[in-house]
N, C-alpha and C positions, 0 to 999 in steps of 0.2 A: 430260855430259860435255863438255869441252873441246875445241874444235879445235885442230890443229897448227898448228904455224908457229911463227917467232920474231919475225921482221921485220915490226913495226907490230902485232903480236899475240904479242909476248913474254910469258911467264910467268915471272918471276925475283923471287922473295920471302925476306926475311931470315928467319933463325927466331932471336931475338934470344937471344946467350947470358946465363948466368943473373948476370955481372959488367956486364949491360948493365939487366938487367930493372928496376931502382930508375929507371936515370938516363935511360936513354933508349925506353922500351917503353911509353907512357901512362902515367907517372907521375903527370902532372897538375901536374908541375913546368913550366910555362910560360917560366921566365927563365932564361937564362943568367947567367954573373957581367957580361955587356956589357951587360944589361938590354933585350936584346934578347926576342921572342917566340920561342920554341924550339921546332920541330914536328918529330916523327921521322914518317918513310914509308917503305914498302915498295913491292917491286914495281921494285926499280933494277935493270937487267939486270946480270949476273954479267960477271966480268972479262974470261971466255971468248968473252964475245960483244960483242968489241973496239966494233964501229962504234955498235952501240946503247948502248955503257957511255959511248964519247965523246958521243955526241949528248944523252942523257940529264943528265952531266955540266955539260957546255955548257949547256943550257937550265936546271937548276938555278944556276949561274952567273950567268946572266942575269935570273933572278928575283930574286936577293938582290943584283943589284946595283940592280934598278930597284925593292927593297923591302928599303932600309938597316936595318930595323927587325925584319927576319924572318930566323932563323937556322934552315933547312932541312937536317936529317939524316937523309940516306937510308940506307936497309937492302939488302941486294941477298944472293940465293943463288937456288936454282934448286929448284921453281917458286914462281910468286909465292905459290900459297898447298897447302901438301900438309895435304892433309885428314887426317893421322894427329896432325899437329901443333895444327890450326887453333882445335877448343875448347881443347884445354889451354891455348893460350896467350892465350885471351880468359878464359878460369875463373880461371887463373893473375894477371894483370892485367901481364901481357908485351906484348900488342898494342901496334903503334905508337900514333901518336896517330892519323895518316891510313893505312888498311889497307885493301887490296885484298882485293875479295868476287868471286865469281862472281853471277850472277844469281840462282842458284837458293838462294844461302846468307842473302839478305837477312830473310827474314822469319823465319830460324833465329836469327839473330843479336838482332833486337828483340825475339823471343819468351822470351829468357832473357837479356833484362835488359843487354845488352852496347853497345847503340849509344847513341851522344846524339842527341838530338833538333836536327835543321838546322832546323827551320820556323821560328824566328825569326831565321834568318840567310840563307835561300837569295837574299832579294833581295839580296842582295849578293853573289851570285854572277850576273854579267852575263850570261852565257851560258844561265843555266839556261832560261827562257825558249822558247831555239831549240831545243833537246833533244826529239827526238820524245818525244809524250806517253807512248807506250804503255812507253818504256823509261824512262823518270822513274815511271810507275805502279809498275813492279817494286819499287823502294823508297820507296814511299809503304804506309804500314800504318796501316789507321783513320784516314786525313786528315790523318798528317804525316809529315814527312820525312825519311829515317834514311842517306839515302845519295844519290850522284852518278854517273849512268852515265858508262862512260869508253867504252868500244866496243859496235857489240853487230853480229852475224851470223846468217845466217837460211842453211838449207841448200837446196841446190837439185841440178840434175842435170849433172854434168859428162861431157862426151861426147866423143869422139875424131873430129874431123871426116873427117882422113883414111878412116879406116875406114867411118864413114858415106858417103863416095864409092866405096869400093872397094865395098861393098856393095850401090850403087844407089838408095842414099836421101839425099834433099836435105838437106845440113848447115846449111842457113840455115833449115829447119822442124823442129826438134827435136820430139820424142815430146812431147806435151800430156795423155796420157792412159795409164793405166798399160798399158792395151790396145794402144796404139803403142808404151809400150815393150817390150813381150813381142815384137809383130810384128818391130820393128826389131833386139833382142837374135837372136831366131833367125835373121836375113838375116844379121848378122854372125857370129855362131858357123858360119852355112853357108860361110863362108869356108875355113874347116879352118886347119891348120898352126897346131894351139894356142891358136885366137882365140877370145875368150870373149865374149857378147853382152853379158852383165848382171853384176854380180860383189855379192855382198852381205856384211857382216860378221857373224859368228854365234858369237863368243867374246869371252871378258875384259870382259865388260858390253857391249860395242861391239856385239853384235847387237840386242840391249834397247834400244838408243839408237835404232838404226837402225828398229827397227819402231816406236817412237814415232811417230818423223819421218814413216814409211808411214802410219802410221794416222792423224794429223794430216791429209795430203793427202789422204785418203779422207773426210775429216770427221768422224773422230772423236776420240775423246779416251782415256785412261789411266787416270784417274780423274776421279771427279764434281767437278761445280762447287765442291761444300764440302769437295773432298779427303778424303772419308771412305769413299769406297767404289769398286771397281775397275770400268772401264767397260770392258774390254777383249773380253770375251766377248758380242759383238756382231757383226752383220752386216758392219761396217767392218774390224772385227779378223778375222773368218773370211775376208774379202775380199783382206786384207792376204796371209795366209799364205796363202791358196788361188792367189793369182799366183806367190807364190815357188815353192810346192809344182811349179805347172804349168810354169813356166819350167825350172825344176833335172831335173825327171823326164820330162814331155810334148815341149817342147822341146830338151830337153839344151842350153840356149844360157847357162848359170851356169858350165859346165864341172864336172869331177869331184871338185877339190879343193875342202872345202869347212872349215869352222873357222876362217875368214880373220879376219884383223885388218886394219888399218888401213894398216899396213907393205906386208902383203901385196898388197892390191889397190892400193894406191900403186905398188908394183912393176910391177904388169899393166899397169897405163896408163902409165906411164914407160916401159917396153918396147914399146909399141904394139902391145901383145895383147890389150888389153882397149876394149869399147866405151862402156860408161856405168855408174857409180856415184855413188850420193849422197854431197856432201861441201857444205863450204862454200867460199867464193871462194879463201880463203888456202892451199888444197891446191895452187893450180896453180904458185904458184911453187916449192912444194917437190918435183912433177913435174917440172918443170925442171930445179931448181939439183942435186937429189939422185937422182932416179929415171930419168933419161936423155930426159926428156919436151920437147918443140917447143911454145912459146908458141903457132903459128901454128897449132898442131893440136888445143890443146886450148879449148873450146867450154864454155861455161855455161847451161843454161836455169833455168826456175822447177821447183819439183817437181810432177812429174804428177798429176795428179787435179784441180787447180785448186781446191782448197778450202781448204787451208791451209800451214804449215812451221812446223818446228821454228825458234825461235831459241833463240839465249843471246847469251852476251857477260860483259862484267864492269865493275867500278865503283868506287867508295871510301865507307868508310864510317868513321864517326869514332869513337873510343874514348870510353866514355860517362864517362871521368875527363877529357877534355880540357876545357878552359878557355875559354870567349867568346874570347879573343883566341886562344887555338890555332884554334878552328873557323874564326872571321875568316881568318885566316894560311893555312890547307889549303884554303879556298876559292879564297883568289887564286892561292894555285898552283895546284888545278887549273884556274882557267880561263887561266892562264899556260901549263901542261905540255899539257894535251889538248884542252881546250875552246874553243881560238881558230880557227877557220876558217882552214885554211889555211897552219898556224903552227902551232910546240909541237912536244913530242917525235913525236906521230903525226901532224900536219898538214905539215910543211915538207918539202911534195914535192918540192921544186927541191934541195935538200939529201937528200933519198934518193936519187933520178935520179941527182943525180953521185957519189953510193957504190955505186950499180949496184944500189939496192934496187928492187925492181918498183913502179912508181907507175900507178896505172889500173883496180888492180881494182875490182868494184863495191863494195865495203864497206870498211871500215866505213862504215856511212852514218848517223850520226848526229844530225844538226840537220834543221830543215824552215827554211821560207820561205826568205829573203833570205839565213841565214847557211849554209844548205844548196847554195842557189847559187854563193856566193860559194867557198864549198869545193870542189865541183864545176869549177867553172871553173879553179880554181889547179891542181887533180890534171890536168883534161884538159890544159892546157897545159904539164905536164910529163910526161905519161904514157909510156912507156916498155915498153908490153906492147899488146896489140891488142884496144883496147875494142870494137870492132865484135864480138870473139866473146862480149862478156857482155851485150849488149843486149838480146836475149830475157829472160835473168834478171831484166834491170832491168825491163822492160816487165809480165812477165809478174807479178813479185813485187807491182805497185800491188795487184791483185786476189786475194791470197790474205791469207785469216786469218792473223795471226802469235802464233804459240802457245809461250810457254815451256815447259821442262821441269819434267815432274812432282814435286812434293814427294818426298822419300827417293827421288829419282831413281836413284842407285848400286844400292839396293836392289832398287828392282822391274827394274830394269834385267838386274840378276843374272839374277831371274826368268823373266823375257822371254828373255835367254840360252837356255835351257833349249827355248822353246819353238822360236824361228825353229832352232836348230841341229838339234831333232830333225826339220823339217820338209824341212831340207835333206839331211840325211843318212838318214832313213828313209821309202823310199818307199811304205809303207804308213801313216805317221803321221796317227792320229785328232785330226785338228784341232780339231774340237769338244773333245773330252777334254783335250785340251792348252789351252784356252783356258780350260775351267771348273776346271781344277787352276790354274793361273796367277791367274784372279781369287779364288780361296779365299787364296790364297797372298799377295798385294798388300792383301786385306781386311787379314791379320794384320799385316803390316807397316804401314799406316795407322791400324789400331786400337792398335798398340805406340806411334805418334808417332814 
């Protein structure tokens, strides 16, 4: 699943028209009439996102001025990647020279032979060595580099500090275990007046997504390390479902309305009627700007359980038909746009602050070492949100195992949706049978590839 939120994590991609299919979508023709190296790129913000569009255009213009031998042709639309058209564009030779991907796409694009091997060129990407290794590894297959990470996120526990105080809980000591989540949720729900202690998704594949995150937090996995069999029918899987069952039916701390999706839960949190839910940091500005929340009340803790957390993100890969000149030009463009600490489309925090975009959220945190220190310093200098509310998340994440989504994620999430929804809507749900059945279905998905 992708997180929601547009500013700093936008998802905007173009689907090339047939008229552009030869001239502008990964044709391998790297020279325009002027003799410049020409690259097509996607994930340009659409015109409806006026501020982001302006920033993107400004940055492309600055890049071309600094690199007069390169012509960048950006394509826009929404979202950055449409699963319905992604494979068709790849197979039809219509993909841009430099194209956006989710982390979960990397292996698939390589396996179907549609990615250019960047290994001989990555030494020319100034920032490559500063990017977190676990993110670089996502785009490394059999020792070869096929893509460059752009952003990363990890799941945590968003909670309402005001409700914590009202319920007699310490807002500076968020729950660190699922037992503590259960205890806190019960106290918050006891406030009455429609207040819910903890909410979770259980529809539109989002329940399966959260089950995966919760399983990771318990130290479990959805599939085996070799990706060939399901590993949900385990003590860790049962622990996840038993906790949800007990909060829903024994404690009555999850409310009676179920089959919730992300917008439902965000509405509850923004209105001040929800104590906790799992999300990435970019949910926070949505809660404030769209759902009526207040930055001072919204805090973020690491995933309860202390074992692991689900990570996701995005990056760019290169069309297999791209010439060496286009690859070199594309890497320069990525350095300029996304991979320079404290600068560029995602990192110019002073510009973002000036335009009332949130600065100071704990992610994306892409870099390591001196590059990370520089990026964080510039971010802190321009922060316009209460960064102290997110310190527990930053501290706690240092000790968690960061785990990417499983292969065939959406198909697997669809199976697990049924498991989670059954537990939250049927008091007598048979957890063992649900997990056994889900395991068989997931094995079938993995066998089909």
